[in-house]
DOLO-423352 format. One record per atom (N, C-alpha, C): residue in one letter; atom name; x, y, z. Coordinates in nm, 2 decimals. Each point is the difference from the previous one (the first is absolute). Layout:
! residues N
<kolpa rest="a" atom="CA" xx="X" yy="Y" zz="Z"/>
...
END
This chain:
! residues 75
<kolpa rest="m" atom="N" xx="0.98" yy="2.98" zz="0.47"/>
<kolpa rest="m" atom="CA" xx="0.02" yy="-0.12" zz="0.09"/>
<kolpa rest="m" atom="C" xx="0.04" yy="-0.12" zz="-0.09"/>
<kolpa rest="l" atom="N" xx="-0.08" yy="-0.02" zz="-0.11"/>
<kolpa rest="l" atom="CA" xx="0.03" yy="-0.11" zz="-0.09"/>
<kolpa rest="l" atom="C" xx="0.13" yy="0.01" zz="-0.06"/>
<kolpa rest="r" atom="N" xx="0.03" yy="0.12" zz="-0.05"/>
<kolpa rest="r" atom="CA" xx="0.13" yy="0.03" zz="-0.06"/>
<kolpa rest="r" atom="C" xx="0.11" yy="-0.03" zz="0.09"/>
<kolpa rest="e" atom="N" xx="-0.01" yy="0.03" zz="0.13"/>
<kolpa rest="e" atom="CA" xx="0.11" yy="-0.02" zz="0.09"/>
<kolpa rest="e" atom="C" xx="0.02" yy="-0.15" zz="0.02"/>
<kolpa rest="q" atom="N" xx="-0.11" yy="-0.08" zz="0.01"/>
<kolpa rest="q" atom="CA" xx="0.01" yy="-0.14" zz="0.01"/>
<kolpa rest="q" atom="C" xx="0.07" yy="-0.06" zz="-0.12"/>
<kolpa rest="v" atom="N" xx="-0.05" yy="0.04" zz="-0.12"/>
<kolpa rest="v" atom="CA" xx="0.06" yy="-0.05" zz="-0.13"/>
<kolpa rest="v" atom="C" xx="0.15" yy="0.03" zz="-0.01"/>
<kolpa rest="e" atom="N" xx="0.03" yy="0.12" zz="0.04"/>
<kolpa rest="e" atom="CA" xx="0.14" yy="0.04" zz="-0.01"/>
<kolpa rest="e" atom="C" xx="0.09" yy="-0.08" zz="0.10"/>
<kolpa rest="a" atom="N" xx="-0.06" yy="-0.05" zz="0.10"/>
<kolpa rest="a" atom="CA" xx="0.08" yy="-0.08" zz="0.10"/>
<kolpa rest="a" atom="C" xx="0.01" yy="-0.14" zz="-0.04"/>
<kolpa rest="f" atom="N" xx="-0.06" yy="-0.05" zz="-0.10"/>
<kolpa rest="f" atom="CA" xx="0.00" yy="-0.14" zz="-0.05"/>
<kolpa rest="f" atom="C" xx="0.15" yy="-0.03" zz="-0.04"/>
<kolpa rest="s" atom="N" xx="0.03" yy="-0.13" zz="0.03"/>
<kolpa rest="s" atom="CA" xx="0.13" yy="-0.05" zz="-0.05"/>
<kolpa rest="s" atom="C" xx="-0.03" yy="-0.04" zz="-0.15"/>
<kolpa rest="e" atom="N" xx="0.10" yy="-0.03" zz="-0.07"/>
<kolpa rest="e" atom="CA" xx="-0.02" yy="-0.04" zz="-0.14"/>
<kolpa rest="e" atom="C" xx="-0.09" yy="-0.12" zz="-0.01"/>
<kolpa rest="e" atom="N" xx="0.01" yy="-0.10" zz="0.09"/>
<kolpa rest="e" atom="CA" xx="-0.08" yy="-0.12" zz="-0.01"/>
<kolpa rest="e" atom="C" xx="-0.15" yy="0.04" zz="0.03"/>
<kolpa rest="e" atom="N" xx="-0.02" yy="0.08" zz="0.10"/>
<kolpa rest="e" atom="CA" xx="-0.13" yy="0.05" zz="0.04"/>
<kolpa rest="e" atom="C" xx="-0.07" yy="0.07" zz="-0.11"/>
<kolpa rest="a" atom="N" xx="0.08" yy="0.09" zz="-0.07"/>
<kolpa rest="a" atom="CA" xx="-0.05" yy="0.08" zz="-0.11"/>
<kolpa rest="a" atom="C" xx="-0.04" yy="-0.09" zz="-0.12"/>
<kolpa rest="s" atom="N" xx="0.08" yy="-0.10" zz="-0.02"/>
<kolpa rest="s" atom="CA" xx="-0.03" yy="-0.10" zz="-0.11"/>
<kolpa rest="s" atom="C" xx="-0.12" yy="-0.08" zz="0.03"/>
<kolpa rest="d" atom="N" xx="-0.02" yy="-0.04" zz="0.13"/>
<kolpa rest="d" atom="CA" xx="-0.12" yy="-0.07" zz="0.04"/>
<kolpa rest="d" atom="C" xx="-0.12" yy="0.09" zz="-0.02"/>
<kolpa rest="a" atom="N" xx="0.01" yy="0.12" zz="0.04"/>
<kolpa rest="a" atom="CA" xx="-0.12" yy="0.09" zz="-0.01"/>
<kolpa rest="a" atom="C" xx="-0.03" yy="0.03" zz="-0.14"/>
<kolpa rest="l" atom="N" xx="0.10" yy="0.01" zz="-0.09"/>
<kolpa rest="l" atom="CA" xx="-0.03" yy="0.02" zz="-0.14"/>
<kolpa rest="l" atom="C" xx="-0.07" yy="-0.12" zz="-0.06"/>
<kolpa rest="r" atom="N" xx="0.04" yy="-0.12" zz="0.03"/>
<kolpa rest="r" atom="CA" xx="-0.07" yy="-0.12" zz="-0.04"/>
<kolpa rest="r" atom="C" xx="-0.14" yy="0.00" zz="0.04"/>
<kolpa rest="l" atom="N" xx="-0.03" yy="0.03" zz="0.12"/>
<kolpa rest="l" atom="CA" xx="-0.14" yy="0.01" zz="0.05"/>
<kolpa rest="l" atom="C" xx="-0.08" yy="0.10" zz="-0.08"/>
<kolpa rest="l" atom="N" xx="0.06" yy="0.12" zz="-0.03"/>
<kolpa rest="l" atom="CA" xx="-0.07" yy="0.10" zz="-0.07"/>
<kolpa rest="l" atom="C" xx="-0.03" yy="-0.05" zz="-0.14"/>
<kolpa rest="e" atom="N" xx="0.09" yy="-0.07" zz="-0.06"/>
<kolpa rest="e" atom="CA" xx="-0.01" yy="-0.05" zz="-0.14"/>
<kolpa rest="e" atom="C" xx="-0.11" yy="-0.11" zz="0.00"/>
<kolpa rest="l" atom="N" xx="-0.02" yy="-0.07" zz="0.10"/>
<kolpa rest="l" atom="CA" xx="-0.10" yy="-0.11" zz="0.01"/>
<kolpa rest="l" atom="C" xx="-0.14" yy="0.06" zz="-0.01"/>
<kolpa rest="r" atom="N" xx="-0.02" yy="0.13" zz="0.04"/>
<kolpa rest="r" atom="CA" xx="-0.13" yy="0.06" zz="-0.01"/>
<kolpa rest="r" atom="C" xx="-0.05" yy="0.02" zz="-0.14"/>
<kolpa rest="r" atom="N" xx="0.09" yy="-0.01" zz="-0.10"/>
<kolpa rest="r" atom="CA" xx="-0.03" yy="0.01" zz="-0.14"/>
<kolpa rest="r" atom="C" xx="-0.01" yy="-0.13" zz="-0.07"/>
<kolpa rest="d" atom="N" xx="0.04" yy="-0.11" zz="0.07"/>
<kolpa rest="d" atom="CA" xx="0.00" yy="-0.13" zz="-0.06"/>
<kolpa rest="d" atom="C" xx="-0.14" yy="-0.04" zz="-0.03"/>
<kolpa rest="p" atom="N" xx="-0.03" yy="-0.04" zz="-0.13"/>
<kolpa rest="p" atom="CA" xx="-0.13" yy="-0.03" zz="-0.03"/>
<kolpa rest="p" atom="C" xx="-0.07" yy="-0.12" zz="0.08"/>
<kolpa rest="v" atom="N" xx="0.08" yy="-0.09" zz="0.04"/>
<kolpa rest="v" atom="CA" xx="-0.06" yy="-0.11" zz="0.08"/>
<kolpa rest="v" atom="C" xx="-0.03" yy="0.05" zz="0.13"/>
<kolpa rest="v" atom="N" xx="0.08" yy="0.08" zz="0.07"/>
<kolpa rest="v" atom="CA" xx="-0.03" yy="0.05" zz="0.13"/>
<kolpa rest="v" atom="C" xx="-0.12" yy="0.09" zz="-0.01"/>
<kolpa rest="v" atom="N" xx="0.00" yy="0.09" zz="-0.10"/>
<kolpa rest="v" atom="CA" xx="-0.12" yy="0.08" zz="-0.02"/>
<kolpa rest="v" atom="C" xx="-0.13" yy="-0.08" zz="-0.02"/>
<kolpa rest="a" atom="N" xx="0.01" yy="-0.11" zz="-0.08"/>
<kolpa rest="a" atom="CA" xx="-0.12" yy="-0.08" zz="-0.02"/>
<kolpa rest="a" atom="C" xx="-0.05" yy="-0.06" zz="0.14"/>
<kolpa rest="f" atom="N" xx="0.09" yy="-0.05" zz="0.08"/>
<kolpa rest="f" atom="CA" xx="-0.04" yy="-0.05" zz="0.13"/>
<kolpa rest="f" atom="C" xx="-0.05" yy="0.11" zz="0.09"/>
<kolpa rest="r" atom="N" xx="0.07" yy="0.11" zz="0.00"/>
<kolpa rest="r" atom="CA" xx="-0.04" yy="0.11" zz="0.09"/>
<kolpa rest="r" atom="C" xx="-0.14" yy="0.05" zz="-0.04"/>
<kolpa rest="d" atom="N" xx="-0.03" yy="0.01" zz="-0.13"/>
<kolpa rest="d" atom="CA" xx="-0.13" yy="0.06" zz="-0.04"/>
<kolpa rest="d" atom="C" xx="-0.11" yy="-0.11" zz="-0.02"/>
<kolpa rest="a" atom="N" xx="0.03" yy="-0.12" zz="0.02"/>
<kolpa rest="a" atom="CA" xx="-0.10" yy="-0.11" zz="-0.02"/>
<kolpa rest="a" atom="C" xx="-0.12" yy="0.02" zz="0.10"/>
<kolpa rest="p" atom="N" xx="-0.12" yy="-0.03" zz="-0.04"/>
<kolpa rest="p" atom="CA" xx="-0.11" yy="0.02" zz="0.09"/>
<kolpa rest="p" atom="C" xx="0.00" yy="-0.11" zz="0.11"/>
<kolpa rest="i" atom="N" xx="-0.05" yy="0.04" zz="0.11"/>
<kolpa rest="i" atom="CA" xx="-0.01" yy="-0.10" zz="0.11"/>
<kolpa rest="i" atom="C" xx="-0.09" yy="-0.11" zz="-0.04"/>
<kolpa rest="d" atom="N" xx="0.04" yy="-0.12" zz="0.04"/>
<kolpa rest="d" atom="CA" xx="-0.09" yy="-0.12" zz="-0.03"/>
<kolpa rest="d" atom="C" xx="-0.11" yy="0.00" zz="0.10"/>
<kolpa rest="d" atom="N" xx="-0.12" yy="0.04" zz="-0.05"/>
<kolpa rest="d" atom="CA" xx="-0.11" yy="0.01" zz="0.09"/>
<kolpa rest="d" atom="C" xx="-0.10" yy="-0.12" zz="-0.02"/>
<kolpa rest="e" atom="N" xx="0.05" yy="-0.10" zz="-0.07"/>
<kolpa rest="e" atom="CA" xx="-0.09" yy="-0.12" zz="-0.02"/>
<kolpa rest="e" atom="C" xx="-0.02" yy="-0.07" zz="0.13"/>
<kolpa rest="p" atom="N" xx="-0.13" yy="-0.03" zz="0.03"/>
<kolpa rest="p" atom="CA" xx="-0.02" yy="-0.06" zz="0.13"/>
<kolpa rest="p" atom="C" xx="0.05" yy="-0.15" zz="0.01"/>
<kolpa rest="f" atom="N" xx="0.03" yy="-0.04" zz="0.12"/>
<kolpa rest="f" atom="CA" xx="0.05" yy="-0.14" zz="0.02"/>
<kolpa rest="f" atom="C" xx="-0.12" yy="-0.09" zz="-0.02"/>
<kolpa rest="t" atom="N" xx="0.03" yy="-0.12" zz="-0.05"/>
<kolpa rest="t" atom="CA" xx="-0.10" yy="-0.10" zz="-0.02"/>
<kolpa rest="t" atom="C" xx="-0.01" yy="-0.07" zz="0.13"/>
<kolpa rest="s" atom="N" xx="-0.11" yy="-0.08" zz="0.02"/>
<kolpa rest="s" atom="CA" xx="-0.01" yy="-0.08" zz="0.13"/>
<kolpa rest="s" atom="C" xx="0.11" yy="-0.11" zz="0.00"/>
<kolpa rest="e" atom="N" xx="0.04" yy="-0.05" zz="-0.11"/>
<kolpa rest="e" atom="CA" xx="0.11" yy="-0.09" zz="-0.01"/>
<kolpa rest="e" atom="C" xx="0.13" yy="0.06" zz="0.05"/>
<kolpa rest="e" atom="N" xx="0.03" yy="0.12" zz="-0.05"/>
<kolpa rest="e" atom="CA" xx="0.12" yy="0.07" zz="0.04"/>
<kolpa rest="e" atom="C" xx="0.00" yy="0.03" zz="0.15"/>
<kolpa rest="r" atom="N" xx="-0.11" yy="0.04" zz="0.05"/>
<kolpa rest="r" atom="CA" xx="-0.01" yy="0.03" zz="0.14"/>
<kolpa rest="r" atom="C" xx="0.02" yy="-0.13" zz="0.09"/>
<kolpa rest="a" atom="N" xx="-0.05" yy="-0.11" zz="-0.05"/>
<kolpa rest="a" atom="CA" xx="0.01" yy="-0.13" zz="0.07"/>
<kolpa rest="a" atom="C" xx="0.15" yy="-0.04" zz="0.00"/>
<kolpa rest="t" atom="N" xx="0.07" yy="0.02" zz="-0.11"/>
<kolpa rest="t" atom="CA" xx="0.14" yy="-0.03" zz="-0.01"/>
<kolpa rest="t" atom="C" xx="0.08" yy="0.08" zz="0.09"/>
<kolpa rest="l" atom="N" xx="-0.03" yy="0.13" zz="0.01"/>
<kolpa rest="l" atom="CA" xx="0.07" yy="0.09" zz="0.10"/>
<kolpa rest="l" atom="C" xx="-0.02" yy="-0.04" zz="0.14"/>
<kolpa rest="t" atom="N" xx="-0.12" yy="-0.04" zz="0.03"/>
<kolpa rest="t" atom="CA" xx="-0.04" yy="-0.04" zz="0.14"/>
<kolpa rest="t" atom="C" xx="0.08" yy="-0.13" zz="0.03"/>
<kolpa rest="e" atom="N" xx="0.01" yy="-0.09" zz="-0.09"/>
<kolpa rest="e" atom="CA" xx="0.07" yy="-0.13" zz="0.02"/>
<kolpa rest="e" atom="C" xx="0.15" yy="0.04" zz="0.02"/>
<kolpa rest="a" atom="N" xx="0.06" yy="0.08" zz="-0.08"/>
<kolpa rest="a" atom="CA" xx="0.14" yy="0.04" zz="0.01"/>
<kolpa rest="a" atom="C" xx="0.03" yy="0.07" zz="0.13"/>
<kolpa rest="d" atom="N" xx="-0.09" yy="0.09" zz="0.05"/>
<kolpa rest="d" atom="CA" xx="0.02" yy="0.06" zz="0.13"/>
<kolpa rest="d" atom="C" xx="0.00" yy="-0.11" zz="0.11"/>
<kolpa rest="g" atom="N" xx="-0.09" yy="-0.10" zz="-0.01"/>
<kolpa rest="g" atom="CA" xx="0.00" yy="-0.10" zz="0.10"/>
<kolpa rest="g" atom="C" xx="0.12" yy="-0.08" zz="0.00"/>
<kolpa rest="d" atom="N" xx="0.06" yy="-0.03" zz="-0.12"/>
<kolpa rest="d" atom="CA" xx="0.13" yy="-0.08" zz="-0.01"/>
<kolpa rest="d" atom="C" xx="0.11" yy="0.08" zz="0.07"/>
<kolpa rest="i" atom="N" xx="0.00" yy="0.13" zz="-0.03"/>
<kolpa rest="i" atom="CA" xx="0.11" yy="0.09" zz="0.06"/>
<kolpa rest="i" atom="C" xx="-0.02" yy="0.00" zz="0.15"/>
<kolpa rest="a" atom="N" xx="-0.12" yy="0.02" zz="0.05"/>
<kolpa rest="a" atom="CA" xx="-0.02" yy="0.00" zz="0.14"/>
<kolpa rest="a" atom="C" xx="0.04" yy="-0.13" zz="0.07"/>
<kolpa rest="a" atom="N" xx="-0.03" yy="-0.11" zz="-0.07"/>
<kolpa rest="a" atom="CA" xx="0.03" yy="-0.13" zz="0.06"/>
<kolpa rest="a" atom="C" xx="0.15" yy="-0.04" zz="-0.02"/>
<kolpa rest="g" atom="N" xx="0.08" yy="0.08" zz="-0.07"/>
<kolpa rest="g" atom="CA" xx="0.14" yy="-0.03" zz="-0.02"/>
<kolpa rest="g" atom="C" xx="0.02" yy="-0.10" zz="-0.11"/>
<kolpa rest="r" atom="N" xx="-0.10" yy="-0.02" zz="-0.09"/>
<kolpa rest="r" atom="CA" xx="0.02" yy="-0.09" zz="-0.11"/>
<kolpa rest="r" atom="C" xx="0.06" yy="0.07" zz="-0.12"/>
<kolpa rest="t" atom="N" xx="0.13" yy="0.04" zz="0.02"/>
<kolpa rest="t" atom="CA" xx="0.07" yy="0.07" zz="-0.11"/>
<kolpa rest="t" atom="C" xx="0.14" yy="-0.06" zz="-0.01"/>
<kolpa rest="i" atom="N" xx="0.06" yy="0.03" zz="-0.11"/>
<kolpa rest="i" atom="CA" xx="0.14" yy="-0.04" zz="-0.02"/>
<kolpa rest="i" atom="C" xx="0.08" yy="0.12" zz="-0.06"/>
<kolpa rest="s" atom="N" xx="0.13" yy="0.00" zz="0.02"/>
<kolpa rest="s" atom="CA" xx="0.08" yy="0.11" zz="-0.05"/>
<kolpa rest="s" atom="C" xx="0.02" yy="-0.01" zz="-0.15"/>
<kolpa rest="l" atom="N" xx="0.04" yy="0.11" zz="-0.06"/>
<kolpa rest="l" atom="CA" xx="0.03" yy="-0.01" zz="-0.15"/>
<kolpa rest="l" atom="C" xx="0.11" yy="-0.09" zz="-0.02"/>
<kolpa rest="d" atom="N" xx="0.10" yy="0.00" zz="0.08"/>
<kolpa rest="d" atom="CA" xx="0.12" yy="-0.10" zz="-0.02"/>
<kolpa rest="d" atom="C" xx="-0.05" yy="-0.14" zz="0.01"/>
<kolpa rest="e" atom="N" xx="-0.09" yy="-0.03" zz="0.09"/>
<kolpa rest="e" atom="CA" xx="-0.05" yy="-0.14" zz="0.01"/>
<kolpa rest="e" atom="C" xx="-0.08" yy="-0.04" zz="-0.12"/>
<kolpa rest="l" atom="N" xx="-0.08" yy="0.10" zz="-0.05"/>
<kolpa rest="l" atom="CA" xx="-0.08" yy="-0.03" zz="-0.12"/>
<kolpa rest="l" atom="C" xx="0.09" yy="-0.02" zz="-0.12"/>
<kolpa rest="r" atom="N" xx="0.11" yy="0.08" zz="-0.01"/>
<kolpa rest="r" atom="CA" xx="0.09" yy="-0.02" zz="-0.11"/>
<kolpa rest="r" atom="C" xx="0.07" yy="-0.14" zz="0.00"/>
<kolpa rest="r" atom="N" xx="0.03" yy="-0.05" zz="0.13"/>
<kolpa rest="r" atom="CA" xx="0.06" yy="-0.13" zz="0.01"/>
<kolpa rest="r" atom="C" xx="-0.10" yy="-0.11" zz="-0.04"/>
<kolpa rest="e" atom="N" xx="-0.12" yy="0.02" zz="0.04"/>
<kolpa rest="e" atom="CA" xx="-0.11" yy="-0.10" zz="-0.04"/>
<kolpa rest="e" atom="C" xx="-0.02" yy="0.00" zz="-0.15"/>
<kolpa rest="l" atom="N" xx="0.01" yy="0.11" zz="-0.06"/>
<kolpa rest="l" atom="CA" xx="-0.02" yy="0.01" zz="-0.15"/>
<kolpa rest="l" atom="C" xx="0.13" yy="-0.04" zz="-0.08"/>
<kolpa rest="g" atom="N" xx="0.11" yy="-0.01" zz="0.08"/>
<kolpa rest="g" atom="CA" xx="0.13" yy="-0.04" zz="-0.07"/>
<kolpa rest="g" atom="C" xx="0.07" yy="0.12" zz="-0.06"/>
<kolpa rest="d" atom="N" xx="-0.03" yy="0.12" zz="0.04"/>
<kolpa rest="d" atom="CA" xx="0.06" yy="0.12" zz="-0.06"/>
<kolpa rest="d" atom="C" xx="0.13" yy="0.04" zz="0.06"/>
<kolpa rest="e" atom="N" xx="0.04" yy="-0.08" zz="0.10"/>
<kolpa rest="e" atom="CA" xx="0.13" yy="0.04" zz="0.06"/>
<kolpa rest="e" atom="C" xx="0.10" yy="-0.11" zz="-0.02"/>
END
């Protein structure tokens, strides 16, 4: 079944698939893939910050990335 699908790939699809397979050996990708899960507990300050951010989002106190860039003069 896999062989049939691979044989049906266009040149572009085959090239994309090959790049993805090669990424599996990339040392940076491997390091991220094999990195331990961050199990450090949240601090009370971090939890308060997240609660505040959730409240801002719920109240609509947000701006778009484009608006932020304009405010910072990046556009």
